[in-house]
PDBQT receptor file of N, H, CA, C and O in Angstrom, charges set to zero:
ATOM      1  N   MET A   1     125.545 113.417  64.376  1.00  0.00    +0.000 N 
ATOM      2  CA  MET A   1     125.592 114.434  65.340  1.00  0.00    +0.000 C 
ATOM      3  C   MET A   1     126.721 115.303  64.488  1.00  0.00    +0.000 C 
ATOM      4  O   MET A   1     127.778 114.749  64.186  1.00  0.00    +0.000 OA
ATOM      5  N   ILE A   2     126.485 116.585  64.136  1.00  0.00    +0.000 N 
ATOM      6  H   ILE A   2     125.626 117.035  64.381  1.00  0.00    +0.000 HD
ATOM      7  CA  ILE A   2     127.037 117.550  63.491  1.00  0.00    +0.000 C 
ATOM      8  C   ILE A   2     128.006 118.347  64.670  1.00  0.00    +0.000 C 
ATOM      9  O   ILE A   2     127.261 119.064  65.338  1.00  0.00    +0.000 OA
ATOM     10  N   THR A   3     129.404 118.445  65.128  1.00  0.00    +0.000 N 
ATOM     11  H   THR A   3     130.010 117.862  64.586  1.00  0.00    +0.000 HD
ATOM     12  CA  THR A   3     130.159 119.267  65.905  1.00  0.00    +0.000 C 
ATOM     13  C   THR A   3     130.750 119.793  65.136  1.00  0.00    +0.000 C 
ATOM     14  O   THR A   3     131.595 119.345  64.360  1.00  0.00    +0.000 OA
ATOM     15  N   PHE A   4     129.955 121.887  65.414  1.00  0.00    +0.000 N 
ATOM     16  H   PHE A   4     129.269 122.251  66.044  1.00  0.00    +0.000 HD
ATOM     17  CA  PHE A   4     130.850 123.217  64.764  1.00  0.00    +0.000 C 
ATOM     18  C   PHE A   4     132.298 122.695  65.498  1.00  0.00    +0.000 C 
ATOM     19  O   PHE A   4     132.461 122.061  66.540  1.00  0.00    +0.000 OA
ATOM     20  N   LYS A   5     133.231 123.202  64.561  1.00  0.00    +0.000 N 
ATOM     21  H   LYS A   5     133.098 123.717  63.714  1.00  0.00    +0.000 HD
ATOM     22  CA  LYS A   5     134.693 123.471  65.462  1.00  0.00    +0.000 C 
ATOM     23  C   LYS A   5     135.413 124.159  64.720  1.00  0.00    +0.000 C 
ATOM     24  O   LYS A   5     136.094 123.919  63.722  1.00  0.00    +0.000 OA
ATOM     25  N   PRO A   6     135.067 125.531  65.642  1.00  0.00    +0.000 N 
ATOM     26  CA  PRO A   6     135.887 126.740  64.522  1.00  0.00    +0.000 C 
ATOM     27  C   PRO A   6     137.173 126.547  63.939  1.00  0.00    +0.000 C 
ATOM     28  O   PRO A   6     138.121 125.808  64.202  1.00  0.00    +0.000 OA
ATOM     29  N   ASN A   7     136.926 127.482  63.009  1.00  0.00    +0.000 N 
ATOM     30  H   ASN A   7     136.155 128.082  62.795  1.00  0.00    +0.000 HD
ATOM     31  CA  ASN A   7     138.752 127.465  61.981  1.00  0.00    +0.000 C 
ATOM     32  C   ASN A   7     140.075 128.186  63.528  1.00  0.00    +0.000 C 
ATOM     33  O   ASN A   7     139.939 129.045  64.399  1.00  0.00    +0.000 OA
ATOM     34  N   PRO A   8     140.944 127.469  63.231  1.00  0.00    +0.000 N 
ATOM     35  CA  PRO A   8     141.548 127.748  64.623  1.00  0.00    +0.000 C 
ATOM     36  C   PRO A   8     142.578 129.033  63.594  1.00  0.00    +0.000 C 
ATOM     37  O   PRO A   8     143.234 129.914  64.151  1.00  0.00    +0.000 OA
ATOM     38  N   HIS A   9     142.522 128.892  62.294  1.00  0.00    +0.000 N 
ATOM     39  H   HIS A   9     141.989 128.177  61.841  1.00  0.00    +0.000 HD
ATOM     40  CA  HIS A   9     143.880 129.790  61.959  1.00  0.00    +0.000 C 
ATOM     41  C   HIS A   9     142.742 131.140  61.627  1.00  0.00    +0.000 C 
ATOM     42  O   HIS A   9     141.541 131.355  61.462  1.00  0.00    +0.000 OA
ATOM     43  N   LYS A  10     144.086 131.844  61.667  1.00  0.00    +0.000 N 
ATOM     44  H   LYS A  10     145.062 131.669  61.802  1.00  0.00    +0.000 HD
ATOM     45  CA  LYS A  10     144.301 133.463  61.853  1.00  0.00    +0.000 C 
ATOM     46  C   LYS A  10     144.806 134.322  60.473  1.00  0.00    +0.000 C 
ATOM     47  O   LYS A  10     145.997 134.367  60.164  1.00  0.00    +0.000 OA
ATOM     48  N   LEU A  11     143.865 134.917  59.779  1.00  0.00    +0.000 N 
ATOM     49  H   LEU A  11     142.897 134.880  60.031  1.00  0.00    +0.000 HD
ATOM     50  CA  LEU A  11     144.848 135.809  58.842  1.00  0.00    +0.000 C 
ATOM     51  C   LEU A  11     145.414 137.110  59.249  1.00  0.00    +0.000 C 
ATOM     52  O   LEU A  11     144.429 137.838  59.379  1.00  0.00    +0.000 OA
ATOM     53  N   ARG A  12     146.720 137.945  59.581  1.00  0.00    +0.000 N 
ATOM     54  H   ARG A  12     147.520 137.354  59.476  1.00  0.00    +0.000 HD
ATOM     55  CA  ARG A  12     146.856 138.764  60.275  1.00  0.00    +0.000 C 
ATOM     56  C   ARG A  12     147.639 139.689  58.989  1.00  0.00    +0.000 C 
ATOM     57  O   ARG A  12     148.472 139.188  58.233  1.00  0.00    +0.000 OA
ATOM     58  N   VAL A  13     147.258 140.890  58.936  1.00  0.00    +0.000 N 
ATOM     59  H   VAL A  13     146.582 141.296  59.551  1.00  0.00    +0.000 HD
ATOM     60  CA  VAL A  13     148.068 142.090  57.666  1.00  0.00    +0.000 C 
ATOM     61  C   VAL A  13     148.746 143.041  58.377  1.00  0.00    +0.000 C 
ATOM     62  O   VAL A  13     148.001 143.911  58.827  1.00  0.00    +0.000 OA
ATOM     63  N   THR A  14     149.953 143.175  58.641  1.00  0.00    +0.000 N 
ATOM     64  H   THR A  14     150.558 142.468  58.276  1.00  0.00    +0.000 HD
ATOM     65  CA  THR A  14     150.803 143.908  59.016  1.00  0.00    +0.000 C 
ATOM     66  C   THR A  14     151.343 144.847  58.491  1.00  0.00    +0.000 C 
ATOM     67  O   THR A  14     151.311 144.947  57.265  1.00  0.00    +0.000 OA
ATOM     68  N   PRO A  15     151.816 145.544  59.075  1.00  0.00    +0.000 N 
ATOM     69  CA  PRO A  15     153.353 147.078  58.060  1.00  0.00    +0.000 C 
ATOM     70  C   PRO A  15     154.631 146.114  57.997  1.00  0.00    +0.000 C 
ATOM     71  O   PRO A  15     155.137 145.297  58.767  1.00  0.00    +0.000 OA
ATOM     72  N   SER A  16     154.875 146.536  56.879  1.00  0.00    +0.000 N 
ATOM     73  H   SER A  16     154.464 147.200  56.254  1.00  0.00    +0.000 HD
ATOM     74  CA  SER A  16     156.061 145.744  57.078  1.00  0.00    +0.000 C 
ATOM     75  C   SER A  16     157.521 146.185  57.919  1.00  0.00    +0.000 C 
ATOM     76  O   SER A  16     157.972 147.330  57.933  1.00  0.00    +0.000 OA
ATOM     77  N   SER A  17     157.919 145.417  58.364  1.00  0.00    +0.000 N 
ATOM     78  H   SER A  17     157.553 144.487  58.353  1.00  0.00    +0.000 HD
ATOM     79  CA  SER A  17     159.008 145.941  59.081  1.00  0.00    +0.000 C 
ATOM     80  C   SER A  17     160.694 145.537  58.498  1.00  0.00    +0.000 C 
ATOM     81  O   SER A  17     161.683 145.499  59.231  1.00  0.00    +0.000 OA
ATOM     82  N   LYS A  18     160.683 145.310  57.262  1.00  0.00    +0.000 N 
ATOM     83  H   LYS A  18     159.880 145.341  56.667  1.00  0.00    +0.000 HD
ATOM     84  CA  LYS A  18     161.718 145.268  56.591  1.00  0.00    +0.000 C 
ATOM     85  C   LYS A  18     161.705 146.653  55.301  1.00  0.00    +0.000 C 
ATOM     86  O   LYS A  18     162.788 147.013  54.838  1.00  0.00    +0.000 OA
ATOM     87  N   GLU A  19     160.463 147.288  54.854  1.00  0.00    +0.000 N 
ATOM     88  H   GLU A  19     159.583 146.996  55.229  1.00  0.00    +0.000 HD
ATOM     89  CA  GLU A  19     160.390 147.709  53.845  1.00  0.00    +0.000 C 
ATOM     90  C   GLU A  19     159.054 148.836  54.151  1.00  0.00    +0.000 C 
ATOM     91  O   GLU A  19     157.994 148.565  53.587  1.00  0.00    +0.000 OA
ATOM     92  N   PRO A  20     159.103 150.004  54.977  1.00  0.00    +0.000 N 
ATOM     93  CA  PRO A  20     158.202 151.377  55.522  1.00  0.00    +0.000 C 
ATOM     94  C   PRO A  20     157.476 151.462  54.272  1.00  0.00    +0.000 C 
ATOM     95  O   PRO A  20     157.823 151.649  53.106  1.00  0.00    +0.000 OA
ATOM     96  N   GLY A  21     156.290 151.256  54.893  1.00  0.00    +0.000 N 
ATOM     97  H   GLY A  21     156.008 151.104  55.840  1.00  0.00    +0.000 HD
ATOM     98  CA  GLY A  21     155.302 151.693  53.817  1.00  0.00    +0.000 C 
ATOM     99  C   GLY A  21     154.470 150.897  53.033  1.00  0.00    +0.000 C 
ATOM    100  O   GLY A  21     153.681 151.255  52.158  1.00  0.00    +0.000 OA
ATOM    101  N   ARG A  22     154.802 149.469  53.554  1.00  0.00    +0.000 N 
ATOM    102  H   ARG A  22     155.443 149.178  54.265  1.00  0.00    +0.000 HD
ATOM    103  CA  ARG A  22     154.591 148.494  52.689  1.00  0.00    +0.000 C 
ATOM    104  C   ARG A  22     153.641 147.359  53.611  1.00  0.00    +0.000 C 
ATOM    105  O   ARG A  22     153.295 147.755  54.724  1.00  0.00    +0.000 OA
ATOM    106  N   PHE A  23     153.517 146.956  53.489  1.00  0.00    +0.000 N 
ATOM    107  H   PHE A  23     153.798 146.634  52.585  1.00  0.00    +0.000 HD
ATOM    108  CA  PHE A  23     152.868 145.530  54.229  1.00  0.00    +0.000 C 
ATOM    109  C   PHE A  23     152.799 144.115  53.884  1.00  0.00    +0.000 C 
ATOM    110  O   PHE A  23     152.476 143.754  52.752  1.00  0.00    +0.000 OA
ATOM    111  N   ASP A  24     153.110 143.248  54.879  1.00  0.00    +0.000 N 
ATOM    112  H   ASP A  24     153.372 143.541  55.799  1.00  0.00    +0.000 HD
ATOM    113  CA  ASP A  24     153.493 141.851  54.743  1.00  0.00    +0.000 C 
ATOM    114  C   ASP A  24     151.771 141.118  55.252  1.00  0.00    +0.000 C 
ATOM    115  O   ASP A  24     150.835 141.794  55.678  1.00  0.00    +0.000 OA
ATOM    116  N   TRP A  25     151.764 139.571  55.039  1.00  0.00    +0.000 N 
ATOM    117  H   TRP A  25     152.525 139.022  54.693  1.00  0.00    +0.000 HD
ATOM    118  CA  TRP A  25     150.546 138.889  55.845  1.00  0.00    +0.000 C 
ATOM    119  C   TRP A  25     150.839 137.766  56.379  1.00  0.00    +0.000 C 
ATOM    120  O   TRP A  25     151.430 137.047  55.572  1.00  0.00    +0.000 OA
ATOM    121  N   SER A  26     150.627 137.105  57.791  1.00  0.00    +0.000 N 
ATOM    122  H   SER A  26     150.147 137.688  58.446  1.00  0.00    +0.000 HD
ATOM    123  CA  SER A  26     150.514 135.807  57.764  1.00  0.00    +0.000 C 
ATOM    124  C   SER A  26     149.867 135.168  58.171  1.00  0.00    +0.000 C 
ATOM    125  O   SER A  26     148.758 135.623  58.448  1.00  0.00    +0.000 OA
ATOM    126  N   ILE A  27     150.082 134.066  58.394  1.00  0.00    +0.000 N 
ATOM    127  H   ILE A  27     150.984 133.695  58.169  1.00  0.00    +0.000 HD
ATOM    128  CA  ILE A  27     148.806 133.148  59.054  1.00  0.00    +0.000 C 
ATOM    129  C   ILE A  27     149.022 132.397  60.102  1.00  0.00    +0.000 C 
ATOM    130  O   ILE A  27     150.006 131.679  59.930  1.00  0.00    +0.000 OA
ATOM    131  N   THR A  28     148.391 132.231  61.359  1.00  0.00    +0.000 N 
ATOM    132  H   THR A  28     147.591 132.815  61.499  1.00  0.00    +0.000 HD
ATOM    133  CA  THR A  28     148.781 131.886  62.507  1.00  0.00    +0.000 C 
ATOM    134  C   THR A  28     147.651 130.024  62.775  1.00  0.00    +0.000 C 
ATOM    135  O   THR A  28     146.664 129.673  62.129  1.00  0.00    +0.000 OA
ATOM    136  N   CYS A  29     148.130 129.513  63.559  1.00  0.00    +0.000 N 
ATOM    137  H   CYS A  29     148.932 129.798  64.084  1.00  0.00    +0.000 HD
ATOM    138  CA  CYS A  29     146.967 128.183  64.101  1.00  0.00    +0.000 C 
ATOM    139  C   CYS A  29     147.478 128.117  65.739  1.00  0.00    +0.000 C 
ATOM    140  O   CYS A  29     148.327 127.455  66.335  1.00  0.00    +0.000 OA
ATOM    141  N   ASP A  30     146.510 129.148  66.122  1.00  0.00    +0.000 N 
ATOM    142  H   ASP A  30     145.820 129.686  65.637  1.00  0.00    +0.000 HD
ATOM    143  CA  ASP A  30     147.113 128.553  67.802  1.00  0.00    +0.000 C 
ATOM    144  C   ASP A  30     148.353 129.297  68.261  1.00  0.00    +0.000 C 
ATOM    145  O   ASP A  30     149.121 129.010  69.179  1.00  0.00    +0.000 OA
ATOM    146  N   GLY A  31     148.378 130.505  67.259  1.00  0.00    +0.000 N 
ATOM    147  H   GLY A  31     147.754 130.738  66.513  1.00  0.00    +0.000 HD
ATOM    148  CA  GLY A  31     149.574 131.433  67.828  1.00  0.00    +0.000 C 
ATOM    149  C   GLY A  31     150.782 131.205  67.207  1.00  0.00    +0.000 C 
ATOM    150  O   GLY A  31     151.760 131.921  67.421  1.00  0.00    +0.000 OA
ATOM    151  N   VAL A  32     150.795 130.071  66.301  1.00  0.00    +0.000 N 
ATOM    152  H   VAL A  32     150.001 129.489  66.127  1.00  0.00    +0.000 HD
ATOM    153  CA  VAL A  32     152.348 129.322  65.574  1.00  0.00    +0.000 C 
ATOM    154  C   VAL A  32     152.139 130.204  64.531  1.00  0.00    +0.000 C 
ATOM    155  O   VAL A  32     150.997 130.632  64.370  1.00  0.00    +0.000 OA
ATOM    156  N   VAL A  33     152.961 130.530  63.848  1.00  0.00    +0.000 N 
ATOM    157  H   VAL A  33     153.890 130.182  63.979  1.00  0.00    +0.000 HD
ATOM    158  CA  VAL A  33     153.180 131.125  62.152  1.00  0.00    +0.000 C 
ATOM    159  C   VAL A  33     153.110 129.972  61.637  1.00  0.00    +0.000 C 
ATOM    160  O   VAL A  33     153.991 129.205  62.024  1.00  0.00    +0.000 OA
ATOM    161  N   VAL A  34     152.066 129.388  60.582  1.00  0.00    +0.000 N 
ATOM    162  H   VAL A  34     151.350 130.011  60.267  1.00  0.00    +0.000 HD
ATOM    163  CA  VAL A  34     152.158 128.469  59.493  1.00  0.00    +0.000 C 
ATOM    164  C   VAL A  34     152.649 128.864  58.424  1.00  0.00    +0.000 C 
ATOM    165  O   VAL A  34     153.390 128.093  57.814  1.00  0.00    +0.000 OA
ATOM    166  N   ARG A  35     152.408 130.010  57.966  1.00  0.00    +0.000 N 
ATOM    167  H   ARG A  35     151.807 130.637  58.462  1.00  0.00    +0.000 HD
ATOM    168  CA  ARG A  35     152.684 130.695  56.546  1.00  0.00    +0.000 C 
ATOM    169  C   ARG A  35     152.682 132.441  56.298  1.00  0.00    +0.000 C 
ATOM    170  O   ARG A  35     151.671 133.124  56.464  1.00  0.00    +0.000 OA
ATOM    171  N   GLN A  36     153.613 132.825  56.002  1.00  0.00    +0.000 N 
ATOM    172  H   GLN A  36     154.434 132.271  55.867  1.00  0.00    +0.000 HD
ATOM    173  CA  GLN A  36     153.794 134.080  55.683  1.00  0.00    +0.000 C 
ATOM    174  C   GLN A  36     154.106 134.348  54.547  1.00  0.00    +0.000 C 
ATOM    175  O   GLN A  36     154.608 133.585  53.721  1.00  0.00    +0.000 OA
ATOM    176  N   SER A  37     153.673 136.071  54.357  1.00  0.00    +0.000 N 
ATOM    177  H   SER A  37     153.265 136.690  55.028  1.00  0.00    +0.000 HD
ATOM    178  CA  SER A  37     154.501 136.688  52.357  1.00  0.00    +0.000 C 
ATOM    179  C   SER A  37     155.697 135.829  52.319  1.00  0.00    +0.000 C 
ATOM    180  O   SER A  37     156.015 134.856  53.001  1.00  0.00    +0.000 OA
ATOM    181  N   VAL A  38     156.200 136.360  51.473  1.00  0.00    +0.000 N 
ATOM    182  H   VAL A  38     155.942 137.151  50.919  1.00  0.00    +0.000 HD
ATOM    183  CA  VAL A  38     157.697 135.495  51.249  1.00  0.00    +0.000 C 
ATOM    184  C   VAL A  38     157.908 137.007  50.507  1.00  0.00    +0.000 C 
ATOM    185  O   VAL A  38     159.096 137.222  50.269  1.00  0.00    +0.000 OA
ATOM    186  N   ARG A  39     156.843 138.270  50.029  1.00  0.00    +0.000 N 
ATOM    187  H   ARG A  39     155.878 138.095  50.222  1.00  0.00    +0.000 HD
ATOM    188  CA  ARG A  39     157.673 139.333  49.725  1.00  0.00    +0.000 C 
ATOM    189  C   ARG A  39     156.204 140.862  50.068  1.00  0.00    +0.000 C 
ATOM    190  O   ARG A  39     154.999 140.612  50.035  1.00  0.00    +0.000 OA
ATOM    191  N   SER A  40     156.623 141.885  50.274  1.00  0.00    +0.000 N 
ATOM    192  H   SER A  40     157.601 142.088  50.300  1.00  0.00    +0.000 HD
ATOM    193  CA  SER A  40     155.700 142.765  50.557  1.00  0.00    +0.000 C 
ATOM    194  C   SER A  40     154.935 143.364  49.761  1.00  0.00    +0.000 C 
ATOM    195  O   SER A  40     155.326 143.374  48.594  1.00  0.00    +0.000 OA
ATOM    196  N   PHE A  41     153.604 144.067  50.063  1.00  0.00    +0.000 N 
ATOM    197  H   PHE A  41     153.286 144.059  51.011  1.00  0.00    +0.000 HD
ATOM    198  CA  PHE A  41     152.826 144.693  49.164  1.00  0.00    +0.000 C 
ATOM    199  C   PHE A  41     152.524 145.721  49.336  1.00  0.00    +0.000 C 
ATOM    200  O   PHE A  41     152.540 146.077  50.514  1.00  0.00    +0.000 OA
ATOM    201  N   GLY A  42     152.128 146.658  48.375  1.00  0.00    +0.000 N 
ATOM    202  H   GLY A  42     152.115 146.369  47.418  1.00  0.00    +0.000 HD
ATOM    203  CA  GLY A  42     152.155 148.231  48.615  1.00  0.00    +0.000 C 
ATOM    204  C   GLY A  42     150.855 148.934  49.495  1.00  0.00    +0.000 C 
ATOM    205  O   GLY A  42     150.713 150.022  50.053  1.00  0.00    +0.000 OA
ATOM    206  N   SER A  43     150.201 148.025  49.360  1.00  0.00    +0.000 N 
ATOM    207  H   SER A  43     150.316 147.141  48.907  1.00  0.00    +0.000 HD
ATOM    208  CA  SER A  43     148.639 148.421  49.609  1.00  0.00    +0.000 C 
ATOM    209  C   SER A  43     148.040 147.217  50.799  1.00  0.00    +0.000 C 
ATOM    210  O   SER A  43     148.359 146.042  50.617  1.00  0.00    +0.000 OA
ATOM    211  N   GLU A  44     147.379 147.501  51.713  1.00  0.00    +0.000 N 
ATOM    212  H   GLU A  44     147.121 148.456  51.862  1.00  0.00    +0.000 HD
ATOM    213  CA  GLU A  44     147.222 146.735  52.970  1.00  0.00    +0.000 C 
ATOM    214  C   GLU A  44     145.945 145.837  52.519  1.00  0.00    +0.000 C 
ATOM    215  O   GLU A  44     145.578 144.752  52.971  1.00  0.00    +0.000 OA
ATOM    216  N   GLY A  45     145.283 146.775  51.296  1.00  0.00    +0.000 N 
ATOM    217  H   GLY A  45     145.581 147.657  50.929  1.00  0.00    +0.000 HD
ATOM    218  CA  GLY A  45     144.285 145.337  50.698  1.00  0.00    +0.000 C 
ATOM    219  C   GLY A  45     144.978 144.339  50.173  1.00  0.00    +0.000 C 
ATOM    220  O   GLY A  45     144.936 143.158  50.519  1.00  0.00    +0.000 OA
ATOM    221  N   ALA A  46     145.961 145.077  48.883  1.00  0.00    +0.000 N 
ATOM    222  H   ALA A  46     145.996 146.036  48.602  1.00  0.00    +0.000 HD
ATOM    223  CA  ALA A  46     146.930 143.974  48.359  1.00  0.00    +0.000 C 
ATOM    224  C   ALA A  46     147.412 142.513  48.935  1.00  0.00    +0.000 C 
ATOM    225  O   ALA A  46     147.497 141.436  48.344  1.00  0.00    +0.000 OA
ATOM    226  N   SER A  47     147.744 142.915  50.519  1.00  0.00    +0.000 N 
ATOM    227  H   SER A  47     147.675 143.790  50.999  1.00  0.00    +0.000 HD
ATOM    228  CA  SER A  47     148.419 142.232  51.045  1.00  0.00    +0.000 C 
ATOM    229  C   SER A  47     147.490 141.415  51.633  1.00  0.00    +0.000 C 
ATOM    230  O   SER A  47     147.910 140.302  51.948  1.00  0.00    +0.000 OA
ATOM    231  N   GLU A  48     146.039 141.730  51.930  1.00  0.00    +0.000 N 
ATOM    232  H   GLU A  48     145.699 142.635  51.674  1.00  0.00    +0.000 HD
ATOM    233  CA  GLU A  48     145.125 140.911  52.917  1.00  0.00    +0.000 C 
ATOM    234  C   GLU A  48     144.384 139.622  51.587  1.00  0.00    +0.000 C 
ATOM    235  O   GLU A  48     144.104 138.449  51.832  1.00  0.00    +0.000 OA
ATOM    236  N   ALA A  49     144.202 140.474  49.983  1.00  0.00    +0.000 N 
ATOM    237  H   ALA A  49     144.429 141.427  49.784  1.00  0.00    +0.000 HD
ATOM    238  CA  ALA A  49     143.852 139.902  49.012  1.00  0.00    +0.000 C 
ATOM    239  C   ALA A  49     144.707 138.470  48.759  1.00  0.00    +0.000 C 
ATOM    240  O   ALA A  49     144.117 137.441  48.429  1.00  0.00    +0.000 OA
ATOM    241  N   ASN A  50     146.329 138.531  48.973  1.00  0.00    +0.000 N 
ATOM    242  H   ASN A  50     146.808 139.367  49.241  1.00  0.00    +0.000 HD
ATOM    243  CA  ASN A  50     147.061 137.517  48.429  1.00  0.00    +0.000 C 
ATOM    244  C   ASN A  50     147.372 136.823  49.445  1.00  0.00    +0.000 C 
ATOM    245  O   ASN A  50     147.966 135.768  49.219  1.00  0.00    +0.000 OA
ATOM    246  N   GLY A  51     147.035 137.240  51.045  1.00  0.00    +0.000 N 
ATOM    247  H   GLY A  51     146.553 138.096  51.229  1.00  0.00    +0.000 HD
ATOM    248  CA  GLY A  51     146.897 136.344  52.330  1.00  0.00    +0.000 C 
ATOM    249  C   GLY A  51     145.512 135.700  52.355  1.00  0.00    +0.000 C 
ATOM    250  O   GLY A  51     145.255 134.741  53.084  1.00  0.00    +0.000 OA
ATOM    251  N   ASP A  52     144.695 136.227  51.587  1.00  0.00    +0.000 N 
ATOM    252  H   ASP A  52     144.904 137.005  50.995  1.00  0.00    +0.000 HD
ATOM    253  CA  ASP A  52     143.508 135.723  51.739  1.00  0.00    +0.000 C 
ATOM    254  C   ASP A  52     143.518 134.518  50.676  1.00  0.00    +0.000 C 
ATOM    255  O   ASP A  52     142.856 133.564  51.085  1.00  0.00    +0.000 OA
ATOM    256  N   ALA A  53     143.886 134.394  49.885  1.00  0.00    +0.000 N 
ATOM    257  H   ALA A  53     144.423 135.169  49.553  1.00  0.00    +0.000 HD
ATOM    258  CA  ALA A  53     143.852 133.053  48.851  1.00  0.00    +0.000 C 
ATOM    259  C   ALA A  53     145.000 131.948  49.689  1.00  0.00    +0.000 C 
ATOM    260  O   ALA A  53     144.659 130.825  50.060  1.00  0.00    +0.000 OA
ATOM    261  N   ALA A  54     145.860 132.300  49.812  1.00  0.00    +0.000 N 
ATOM    262  H   ALA A  54     146.137 133.212  49.511  1.00  0.00    +0.000 HD
ATOM    263  CA  ALA A  54     146.798 131.390  51.071  1.00  0.00    +0.000 C 
ATOM    264  C   ALA A  54     145.782 130.606  52.013  1.00  0.00    +0.000 C 
ATOM    265  O   ALA A  54     145.818 129.376  52.040  1.00  0.00    +0.000 OA
ATOM    266  N   PHE A  55     144.675 131.484  52.957  1.00  0.00    +0.000 N 
ATOM    267  H   PHE A  55     144.646 132.484  52.935  1.00  0.00    +0.000 HD
ATOM    268  CA  PHE A  55     144.098 130.802  53.748  1.00  0.00    +0.000 C 
ATOM    269  C   PHE A  55     143.140 130.095  53.515  1.00  0.00    +0.000 C 
ATOM    270  O   PHE A  55     142.793 129.337  54.420  1.00  0.00    +0.000 OA
ATOM    271  N   ARG A  56     142.529 130.088  52.491  1.00  0.00    +0.000 N 
ATOM    272  H   ARG A  56     142.810 130.704  51.755  1.00  0.00    +0.000 HD
ATOM    273  CA  ARG A  56     141.428 129.516  51.733  1.00  0.00    +0.000 C 
ATOM    274  C   ARG A  56     142.193 128.402  51.579  1.00  0.00    +0.000 C 
ATOM    275  O   ARG A  56     141.668 127.324  51.856  1.00  0.00    +0.000 OA
ATOM    276  N   GLU A  57     143.133 128.423  51.260  1.00  0.00    +0.000 N 
ATOM    277  H   GLU A  57     143.559 129.299  51.034  1.00  0.00    +0.000 HD
ATOM    278  CA  GLU A  57     144.112 126.882  50.760  1.00  0.00    +0.000 C 
ATOM    279  C   GLU A  57     144.095 126.280  52.050  1.00  0.00    +0.000 C 
ATOM    280  O   GLU A  57     143.695 125.125  52.195  1.00  0.00    +0.000 OA
ATOM    281  N   ILE A  58     144.523 127.018  53.052  1.00  0.00    +0.000 N 
ATOM    282  H   ILE A  58     144.848 127.956  52.934  1.00  0.00    +0.000 HD
ATOM    283  CA  ILE A  58     145.178 126.492  54.249  1.00  0.00    +0.000 C 
ATOM    284  C   ILE A  58     143.830 125.628  54.688  1.00  0.00    +0.000 C 
ATOM    285  O   ILE A  58     143.863 124.400  54.765  1.00  0.00    +0.000 OA
ATOM    286  N   THR A  59     142.640 126.413  54.968  1.00  0.00    +0.000 N 
ATOM    287  H   THR A  59     142.614 127.410  54.905  1.00  0.00    +0.000 HD
ATOM    288  CA  THR A  59     141.433 126.207  55.611  1.00  0.00    +0.000 C 
ATOM    289  C   THR A  59     141.094 125.496  54.931  1.00  0.00    +0.000 C 
ATOM    290  O   THR A  59     140.231 124.990  55.648  1.00  0.00    +0.000 OA
ATOM    291  N   SER A  60     141.004 124.605  53.426  1.00  0.00    +0.000 N 
ATOM    292  H   SER A  60     141.705 125.016  52.843  1.00  0.00    +0.000 HD
ATOM    293  CA  SER A  60     140.460 123.845  52.823  1.00  0.00    +0.000 C 
ATOM    294  C   SER A  60     141.091 122.516  52.913  1.00  0.00    +0.000 C 
ATOM    295  O   SER A  60     140.540 121.437  52.694  1.00  0.00    +0.000 OA
ATOM    296  N   ARG A  61     142.464 122.751  53.306  1.00  0.00    +0.000 N 
ATOM    297  H   ARG A  61     142.912 123.628  53.484  1.00  0.00    +0.000 HD
ATOM    298  CA  ARG A  61     143.183 121.784  53.375  1.00  0.00    +0.000 C 
ATOM    299  C   ARG A  61     142.549 121.499  55.107  1.00  0.00    +0.000 C 
ATOM    300  O   ARG A  61     141.832 120.504  55.212  1.00  0.00    +0.000 OA
ATOM    301  N   TRP A  62     142.771 122.244  56.276  1.00  0.00    +0.000 N 
ATOM    302  H   TRP A  62     143.354 123.053  56.190  1.00  0.00    +0.000 HD
ATOM    303  CA  TRP A  62     142.340 121.985  57.488  1.00  0.00    +0.000 C 
ATOM    304  C   TRP A  62     140.686 120.695  57.299  1.00  0.00    +0.000 C 
ATOM    305  O   TRP A  62     140.641 119.532  57.701  1.00  0.00    +0.000 OA
ATOM    306  N   GLN A  63     139.515 121.519  56.539  1.00  0.00    +0.000 N 
ATOM    307  H   GLN A  63     139.552 122.464  56.213  1.00  0.00    +0.000 HD
ATOM    308  CA  GLN A  63     138.634 121.128  56.330  1.00  0.00    +0.000 C 
ATOM    309  C   GLN A  63     138.704 119.594  55.918  1.00  0.00    +0.000 C 
ATOM    310  O   GLN A  63     138.070 118.795  56.606  1.00  0.00    +0.000 OA
ATOM    311  N   SER A  64     139.593 119.048  54.609  1.00  0.00    +0.000 N 
ATOM    312  H   SER A  64     140.108 119.698  54.050  1.00  0.00    +0.000 HD
ATOM    313  CA  SER A  64     139.554 117.879  54.584  1.00  0.00    +0.000 C 
ATOM    314  C   SER A  64     140.034 117.194  55.336  1.00  0.00    +0.000 C 
ATOM    315  O   SER A  64     139.792 115.991  55.232  1.00  0.00    +0.000 OA
ATOM    316  N   ALA A  65     140.840 117.626  56.315  1.00  0.00    +0.000 N 
ATOM    317  H   ALA A  65     141.037 118.603  56.400  1.00  0.00    +0.000 HD
ATOM    318  CA  ALA A  65     141.647 116.867  57.233  1.00  0.00    +0.000 C 
ATOM    319  C   ALA A  65     140.670 115.820  58.150  1.00  0.00    +0.000 C 
ATOM    320  O   ALA A  65     140.705 114.614  58.392  1.00  0.00    +0.000 OA
ATOM    321  N   ARG A  66     139.690 117.058  58.561  1.00  0.00    +0.000 N 
ATOM    322  H   ARG A  66     139.662 118.038  58.363  1.00  0.00    +0.000 HD
ATOM    323  CA  ARG A  66     138.704 116.236  59.588  1.00  0.00    +0.000 C 
ATOM    324  C   ARG A  66     137.943 115.247  59.865  1.00  0.00    +0.000 C 
ATOM    325  O   ARG A  66     137.405 115.173  60.969  1.00  0.00    +0.000 OA
TER     326      ARG A  66
C-alpha cells in the first residue's frame, strides 16, 4: 500500500531586509528554516528560480530518505 505524505518543505521569497529593492528566499520545514539564500537577488523571479533549485535538491533528499 502506498501512503501519500505531503512535502513538509516550503519555499518562501521575501523582500530583502538588508538591501531594499532586492529579494531573498528561504526554505522551511515545519516552520524551521533549513536553508536560505546567501545573497539577495534583483528580482523576485530570479530569487524564486534560485530558491527552486535548492528546494528541488532538498525535496530529492527528503524523498530518498523516506
